[in-house]
N, C-alpha and C positions, 0 to 999 in steps of 0.2 A: 582849495580851502583858504590859502593865503590871499588869493585875489578877492574872495568873498569877504574876508575880514577887512581887507584894505578898502574895498568899496563901501562896506558898512560903516567904517570909521568916518568916511567923508559925509555921511548923512547925519545931520545934527541930531534928529530925534533918536536914531538908532545908536549914535555915539553916547547919548545920555543913558540909554538902557544898558549899554556895555559897561560904562563907568559905574553905574549903580550895581550891576552884577559883580564887578570886580571889587567894589567897596564891601559888599556883603560877604564875598569870599574871604577878603582880608579880615573882617570881623570874626568870621568862623575860624580862621587859622589862629587868630589871637586868642580866641576862647579856648582853643585846644591847648594853649600853653598855660592857662590858668588852672592850677591844681586845686583839688578839693582839700579842705583842712583835715587834720588828724590822720592822714594816710602817709605811710612811708613809701614814697615813690620809687626809691632805689630798690627796695624789696619787690615792689610790683613789677618793675622792669625785669628783674632777674627771674621772677616767677613766670612771666610770659615768654621768656626765651626758651623755656622747657615745653612750651605748648605750640610748637611750630605747625602742627597739622591737626589741631583740635578745633572745636566749635568756637572756643574763646579766641583762638587766633583769627578766625573769620570775623568775629565781632570787632576785634582789634583792627583788622584791615578796613572794615567798613566805617570805623570811627576815625581813621587817619592816625592811628597809634594813640588816640586820646584815652582809650581804655587802660593801656599799660601805664599811662602817666596819671591815671585817676583824675582827669581834668574835668572842666565844666561840661564839656560835650561828650563825656564818656559813653553815654547811652546812644549817641548819634541819632539817626533817624529810624532805628529799629522799632521803637514803640509806635511811631506813625505808620510805618509799613505794616506792622502787625494789625493795627487798628483798621487800616484800609482794607486789608484782607477780610477781617471779621465782618465789617460793615457791608462789603460787597457781597459776601456769601449770604449774609442775613437779608440783603435786598432781594435775593432770589427766593429765599425760604419764607420770608414774611410778606404777605400781600400788601400790607399797609405801607411798608417801606418801598415796595416795588411801584405802587401807585404814586408815592411821593416822588420817586425818581423820574418816572415816565410822564406823569400828568401834572406834577407840581410846578413845572416851569422853573424860573429863576429862584422863586421862594423855596421850592422843594429842594433844589440843589444846595441852597444856603443852609437849610435845616439838616440835610445829610452831612454837610461839611461840619456843622456845629456838633452833631453827634460823634463824628470822627475825631474831632478835637478833644471832646470829653473822654472818649475811649482811649485816646493817646495818653492823656494824663493818668488815667487809671492804670494802664499797662506800664507806664513809666514808673509809677509808685511801686508796683510789684517787682519790676526789674531792678529799680534802684535799691530796694530792700534786699533783693537777692544778691546784688553785688556787694552790699555792705556785709552780708553774712559770709560771702566768699572771702572778703578782705579780712574780716575778724577771725574766721576759722583758720586762716593760714598765717596768722600772726603778723599781718602787715599794717596794723594800726599803731599809731604813736602811743608810747607808754602813758601819756597824759590823757588819752581818750578813754575816760571812765565816766560812768554815770549815764544820765538820760539824754543830755544835750548833744554829745558827739554823734551818736547814730542818727538823731533827728536832723542835725545840720548836714551830714553827709548825704542822707537820702533826699532831703529837700533840695540840696544843690544839684544832685543828679536830675531830679524831676524838673527843676527850673531850667536847667540847661537843655533838656529834651524839648520842653515847651517853647523855649526861645528859638531853638533850631527849627522847629515846626513853623513858627511865625516867620523866620527869615526865609524859609523855603517858599512860603506863600507870597512874601513880598517880592522875591525874585521872579516868581511866576507872573505876578501882576504888573510889576514895574521894570523888570529886567528882561533878559533873553532866555527863552526856553523854560522847561519845567524846573522849578527851583529845587525840588527834592532830588531829581536826577543830577542836577549840577553839583549839589552838595555831596552826593555819593561819588560823583566823578572826581571831585577835588580830593575827597578822603582817600581814594585809591591811588590817584596820581602822586599824592604827597609821600606815599610809601615806596614808590618805584626807585628813587635814588638809593634808599637804604637797602632794598632787596637786591638791586644790581650790584651795589658795593659788596654785599655779603657773598653773592655768587662769585665775584672776582676774587675775593679773599679765599674762598673755598677752592677755587681753581688753582690759585698760586700755591696753596698748602698741599694740594693733591692733584697735580697735573696729569696723573695717569688716566683719569676718567674724562679727558678732554672731549671725547666724542659725545658724551652725555650733554655737555654744555652746548656743543654745536647743534645737536638735535633739538635742544630746548629753544635755541635762537631761531632755527629754521621753522620749527613748529609754531612759534609765536608769530613769525612773519606770515606763515601760511594761514593761520587763524585770522589774522587781520585782513588779508586779501579775501578770504572766504566770507567774512562778516560783511565787508563792503559790498561784495557781489550779491549776496543773498538779501541784504537790507534794501538794495536798490532794485531788486527783481520783483516783478509783478505779473500776474496772470490777467490778460485783457480779454474780457468777454465782449464780442461784437454786439452792438445794439443799433437797431434801425428804427427811425422815427417816421411814421406815416405822414403823408401830406394832409393838411386840413386848411380850409378856407375860413377866415374870420373877417367878415365885412368884405373889403376889397383886397385884403392881403392874404397871402398864402404862407403858412407856417409849416415847419417840419420838413421831412424828406431827406434829412442829412443822416449820415452814418457816423457813429461814434463808438466808444467802448466803455465798458464798466471795469475800472481797474481794481484788482484785488491783490494786496501785498502778500508775498510769500510768507514773510515773517510779520504778520499783521499786529501781533501784540508786543513787538519789540523786545526789550530786555526785561519786561515785567515778570514773565514766567520764571526767569532765573532768580530774580530778587525774592519773589514770593516763595518759590520752592526752597530756597536757602533758609528763609525765615522759618517756614514750617518745619523743615528737617532739623532745625536747631532747637526746637522747643523741648523734645525729650532730653537732649544732651544738656541743655541749660539746666533743667531740673536736676539731672544727675550730678552736674558739676557743683551745684549749690548745696547738695546734701553730702557732707564730709565722708560719711561711711560708704558712699557709693562712688567716690571719686576714682578709686583704683579698681573698680568692678570690671567684670568680664564685658559688660555692655559698653563701657567707655573704651575698652581696648579693641573690641571686635566689631561693634556696630556704629558707634558715634564718632569714631576716629575718621577723619576725612580722607584717609588713604586706604580704607577697607572696602572690600567688595560689597558687603551688605549696605554700607552707606551710599556707594555709587548706584546701586540698584534702586534704593529708596529715592535718591536724588533724581534719577532718570524718570521714574514714575511720576513724581511730583511735577516735573517740568512738562511732561506730556499732559497731565491733568490741567495745569494752569494755562497752557497754550490753547487747549480746547475751550476752557472756561472763558478766556478773554475773547476769543474769536466769536463765541456765542453771544457774549454781552455786546460787543462792538458792531457786529454785522448780522442783521436780521433779514434772511432771504425773503420771508413773506412780505415784510415792509418794502423791500426793494422792488419785488415783483408788482406790488400794488401801485407804487409810485410810477413805475414804467408804464403800467396800463393806463393810469390817469393822464399821463402826458403823451399818450399815443405811441409809446415805444414798445419794442418787442425784440426778443433774441431770435435771429433767423433759425428756423427749424423747430421752434417751440411755441406753442400757443400761450397767450397771455393768461396770467392767473396761476393756478396750482402747478401746471407743468413747468412754467418758468421758475417758480420758487424751488421746486424739486431739483431742477438742473443746477441752480445757483447753490443750493445746499450740498449737492454732490461735489461740485467744484470746490466749495469751501472746505469740505471734509478732507479732500485730497491735499490741497495746498497747506492746510493746517497741520496735517500729519507730516508733510515734508518739512515745514518750518519747525515743528516741535522736535522731530528727529535731529534736525540740524543743530538746534540749541542744545539738546540733550547730549548728543555725541561730542560736541565741542566741550561741554561742561565736564563730562565724566572722563574724557580721554586723559587729561593730566592726572586725575585721580588714579586711573589704572596704571599710568606710568610710574607714579609714586609708590603704588602698591608693589610693583615688581622691581623697583630700583631704589635701593637704600640712599644712594647719592641724591637722586631726584627728590626723594621724600624729605631729606634733610634740608633741601633748598626751598621747601615750601611750595613746590610747583603745583601741588594739588589745589591750592587756592588761586594759582595764577591764571588758569584758563577762564574761570568765571570772572575774574577781575578784568581780563582783556576784553571779554564780551561786553561787559558793562561800560568800560571806558570808550571803546570804539563806537558802540551803539549810541551812547549819549552824545559823543562828539558829532556823529553823523546827523543825529536828530537836531542838535543845536544849529549846525551849519544849514540844514534844510530850512529851519525856521528863519534864520537870517536871510537866506535867499528869497523866501516867500515875502518877507517884509521889504526887501529891496525891490522885488518885482512890483509889489503893491505901491510903493512910493514912486516907482518909475511911471506906472500908468496914471497915478494920481496927478503927477506933474504934467504928463502929456495932455490929460483932459483939461487941466486948468489953463 
């Protein structure tokens, strides 16, 4: 990884992309320090300390602690993620959107992106108002915040921050390195690591009798990182043989190759989307004062409970299959192989080939989905059966590690591909 970064820094064009990405990340972190007016941030911070294993704690983690500070980027990228989920589901359900995505080309892609942006703003308005209600109902507003303008300014600031963050993510994707939204999410989680590590060290010093739990947490984190790296780089290779054909005086084909299929084809997206969907009911409950101390909050939507772990598990499985279906079409792959004179040994071209590819896709998707789900819910189960682990917020740690490691590997892979492209370009010139 370090050698890749060093080699990338030596290439002028990639260095500019890295500097642009770093500049955007710096702006994002500065925006996290700009607080929304009329909010008592000290009371907000104390309030979030009592929510170590709730949905709001997850939102706070995804925002890089911006939510507990009521800063400009308090909504983080959650509105954009939710809007992306809704639009992609509607793309399958609504034929017009499906045609726009598959047949619209570049213009169709831009129209879908435009719809996603408008949906993001609409969801940000709803979430911004919800956070205002939460702040007001818990007495965290400044005493001078009376009348019509304070709530309007607070909600408008939240919405503007979310829209600005969406724009920054798009700029990083276009002019920087990697997926901008993923990088912003990566930075948000990493920014909280020093605080979380420091909190665990203080807890260990105050109560060293449970030292074995902290050792298990450290070993488990390292094991998860190793497993993520192994599975992310793993792939199922289906052998493909191309028949020989003569065109004019030249002979083409005859070579053997393979069709690579990633074990974890959808990456970290099922985790992010599953967490967003699982948080919707809890978000509604939190923003309704009379339900805040309800049975549902204590037994279902608390991130250390077994019902929440089960719901989280099912959602990860669903989104893993959903994304593998969207990204990989066996019928299209089989048709492309037949058009180019390729075939899988032992299977006739056409329907038998597509059925075999679909069978392989189903198996590896199940393995990848189970891998993501087990890693995500294991810390939740540990927190459920261990009070010390629950107090340390470990139930949110497993998901954070998956996101951080996966985004880091994805970014390094993109850097390596750009380095390889520049290498061959220089060689040909």
